[in-house]
C-alpha positions in Angstrom: 37.0 184.3 131.8 37.7 188.1 131.5 37.0 188.6 135.1 39.8 186.3 136.2 41.9 186.4 133.0 44.1 183.4 132.3 44.0 183.5 128.5 47.7 183.6 127.9 50.9 182.5 129.5 51.0 185.4 131.9 48.2 183.7 133.9 47.7 187.0 135.6 44.1 186.4 137.0 43.3 190.1 136.6 39.7 191.3 136.4 39.8 193.2 133.1 36.6 195.1 134.0 38.6 196.8 136.6 42.1 197.1 135.2 44.3 196.0 132.3 46.9 193.2 132.4 50.1 192.7 130.6 48.1 192.5 127.3 47.1 196.2 127.8 43.5 195.3 127.0 40.3 195.6 129.0 36.8 194.2 128.2 36.5 195.8 124.8 37.3 194.2 121.4 39.5 196.6 119.5 40.3 196.0 115.8 43.1 197.7 114.0 42.2 196.7 110.5 40.6 194.0 108.4 41.1 193.1 104.7 41.7 190.4 102.1 45.4 189.5 102.8 47.4 188.1 99.9 50.8 188.1 101.7 50.2 185.1 104.0 51.5 181.5 103.3 50.2 180.1 100.0 47.8 177.5 101.5 46.1 180.4 103.4 45.6 182.7 100.5 44.1 180.6 97.6 42.4 182.7 94.9 40.4 185.0 97.1 42.9 185.9 99.8 42.8 185.3 103.6 40.2 187.3 105.4 42.5 188.9 108.0 41.2 190.7 111.1 44.0 192.3 113.0 43.2 192.8 116.7 44.8 195.7 118.7 47.0 195.0 121.8 48.9 191.8 122.5 50.2 189.7 125.4 53.7 190.1 124.0 55.8 193.2 123.9 58.3 192.4 121.2 61.1 195.0 120.9 61.0 194.4 117.1 57.3 194.6 116.6 56.4 195.5 113.0 52.9 196.7 114.1 53.7 198.5 117.3 51.1 201.2 116.6 48.4 198.5 116.9 49.8 195.8 119.2 51.9 197.9 121.6 50.1 201.3 121.4 46.6 199.8 121.0 45.4 201.9 118.2 42.2 200.7 116.6 38.5 200.9 116.7 36.3 199.3 119.4 33.7 196.9 117.9 30.6 195.3 119.4 30.1 191.5 119.1 27.6 192.2 116.3 30.0 194.5 114.4 32.8 192.0 114.6 30.5 189.3 113.3 29.5 191.6 110.4 33.2 192.1 109.5 33.7 188.3 109.3 30.6 187.8 107.1 31.6 190.7 104.9 35.1 189.2 104.3 33.3 185.9 103.3 31.1 187.9 100.9 34.2 189.5 99.3 35.7 186.1 98.5 38.0 185.2 101.4 39.0 181.6 101.7 39.2 181.7 105.5 38.8 184.1 108.5 42.2 184.8 109.8 42.2 186.1 113.4 45.5 187.9 113.9 46.8 188.4 117.5 43.6 187.1 119.0 44.5 185.4 122.3 43.7 188.3 124.6 40.2 188.6 123.1 39.3 184.9 122.7 36.0 185.1 124.7 34.8 188.1 122.7 35.7 186.4 119.4 33.7 183.3 120.4 30.7 185.5 121.1 31.0 187.1 117.7 31.4 183.8 116.0 28.1 182.6 117.3 26.5 185.6 115.7 28.5 185.3 112.5 27.5 181.6 112.0 23.9 182.5 112.4 24.4 185.0 109.6 25.9 182.4 107.3 29.6 182.3 108.0 31.0 179.0 106.8 34.7 179.6 106.2 37.5 177.8 108.0 38.8 179.8 111.0 42.5 180.5 111.4 43.9 181.2 114.9 47.0 183.3 114.1 48.7 183.8 117.4 52.1 184.6 119.0 52.0 181.1 120.5 51.7 182.2 124.1 48.2 180.8 124.4 47.1 179.2 127.6 45.6 175.7 127.7 42.4 177.2 129.1 42.1 179.3 126.0 42.7 176.4 123.7 40.1 174.3 125.6 37.6 177.1 124.7 38.6 176.9 121.1 38.5 173.1 120.7 36.0 172.2 118.0 35.8 175.9 116.9 39.2 176.6 115.2 40.0 174.8 112.0 43.6 176.0 111.4 46.1 177.0 114.0 48.9 179.3 112.9 51.1 179.8 115.9 54.5 181.4 116.1 57.3 179.5 117.7 59.6 182.4 118.4 62.0 181.2 121.0 63.7 178.1 122.3 65.6 180.2 124.8 63.6 181.6 127.7 66.1 184.3 128.4 65.9 185.6 124.8 62.1 185.7 125.0 62.4 187.7 128.2 64.9 190.1 126.7 63.3 190.6 123.3 59.6 190.1 124.0 59.2 191.0 127.7 57.7 187.6 128.6 58.5 184.8 131.0 58.7 181.1 130.3 57.9 181.4 126.6 59.3 178.0 125.4 57.4 176.1 128.0 54.1 177.8 127.4 54.6 177.8 123.6 55.4 174.1 123.4 52.4 173.1 125.5 50.2 175.3 123.4 51.4 174.0 120.0 51.2 170.4 121.2 47.6 171.0 122.2 46.8 172.7 118.9 48.3 169.7 117.0 46.2 167.3 119.2 43.0 169.2 118.3 43.4 169.5 114.5 46.4 167.4 113.4 48.8 168.1 110.6 47.9 170.6 107.9 45.5 169.3 105.3 45.5 171.1 101.9 42.7 170.5 99.4 42.9 169.9 95.6 43.0 173.7 95.1 46.0 174.2 97.3 44.0 175.7 100.1 44.4 174.7 103.7 41.3 173.3 105.3 42.4 172.0 108.7 45.5 171.5 110.8 48.6 173.3 112.2 50.9 175.5 110.3 53.9 176.6 112.5 55.7 179.8 111.9 59.3 180.6 113.0 60.9 184.0 112.3 64.6 183.7 111.8 66.3 186.3 113.9 69.7 187.9 113.1 72.6 186.7 115.2 70.7 183.9 117.0 71.2 180.7 115.0 71.1 178.6 118.2 67.5 179.9 118.9 66.3 178.7 115.5 68.1 175.3 116.0 66.3 174.8 119.3 62.9 175.5 117.8 63.4 173.3 114.8 64.8 170.4 116.9 61.7 170.5 119.1 59.3 170.6 116.1 61.1 167.6 114.6 61.1 165.6 117.8 57.6 166.4 119.0 55.5 167.2 116.0 57.2 165.2 113.3 58.3 165.4 109.7 54.8 166.1 108.3 54.6 169.4 110.1 54.0 172.3 107.7 56.6 174.9 108.6 56.8 178.5 107.5 60.4 179.5 108.0 60.2 183.3 107.7 62.9 185.5 106.3 61.3 188.9 106.6 62.8 190.1 109.8 63.6 193.8 109.7 64.4 196.0 112.7 61.4 198.0 113.8 60.0 199.7 116.9 62.8 199.4 119.6 65.0 196.9 117.8 67.8 199.4 117.3 68.4 199.5 121.1 69.7 195.9 120.8 72.8 195.5 118.7 72.2 191.8 117.8 68.8 192.6 116.2 69.5 196.0 114.8 70.0 194.7 111.3 68.1 192.5 108.8 69.0 188.8 108.5 71.5 187.9 105.8 70.8 185.4 103.0 73.4 183.1 104.6 71.6 183.1 107.9 68.4 182.1 106.2 70.0 179.5 104.1 71.6 177.9 107.2 68.2 177.9 108.9 66.5 176.2 106.0 69.3 173.6 105.7 68.9 172.9 109.4 65.2 172.3 108.9 65.8 170.0 105.9 68.4 168.0 107.8 65.9 167.4 110.6 63.4 166.0 108.0 61.2 169.1 108.0 60.6 169.2 104.3 57.0 170.7 104.3 58.4 174.2 104.0 56.4 177.1 102.8 58.4 178.7 100.0 56.9 182.0 99.3 59.7 183.6 101.4 62.4 182.0 99.3 61.9 183.7 96.0 64.6 186.4 96.4 67.3 184.2 97.8 69.9 182.1 96.0 69.7 178.8 97.7 72.2 176.9 95.5 
């Protein structure tokens, strides 16, 4: 797959042994950091934390990227398949409730190779595929039966906004096909008696400043195509970073009113399975 790469919506067909594509990655697996993450959505954290592995590089080029040093500049350490497997097993040993693969799309084949080694070494945790939502159907076919929990972004309902702010073409079409396939594979999010997610889809949408129509479009699609039982993380933590200050509309944080309006829109569409850890500092009355 890496010699004719079609892992994401770019569908570039590049031989990554020869040159890098839009994801800025070759054949190697580069990891920025890995740790027990307690800042994810509540069903992903549990008592032990989410075993997050952050991969360097990315198929997106978001102008507001919070982790540009990893995902844009590619900083990180190259790991062999065995080393990555050992990271997964070590996170399990330290009490993680899942293995959370963050920005993984461009290294899907390498991850599957490492998973085979990790399971031989005793890895038993649910796997979380935490992506920007620009995954190809070819990648998702590879993951069918392997991934337990899909955690995709749904960033844009407006293709021109995706092009302007993340440097990608056709984001809504690719994203909607991907999320629909994720839902087909694993269904709605299932949470056990301890409040920990075991299987299913958890959709994220980051509310952007000055673009309420973008959020409305995303939420309407979710309500129509995934249904009211969709677990939605409506995220309020947008802060300008990286090159966001070059774009006036996104050069400021969102306001409480912008977030309240987005939440009210979700509720009006019947999307009531909302993750609430982002709401603690907002007066929603």
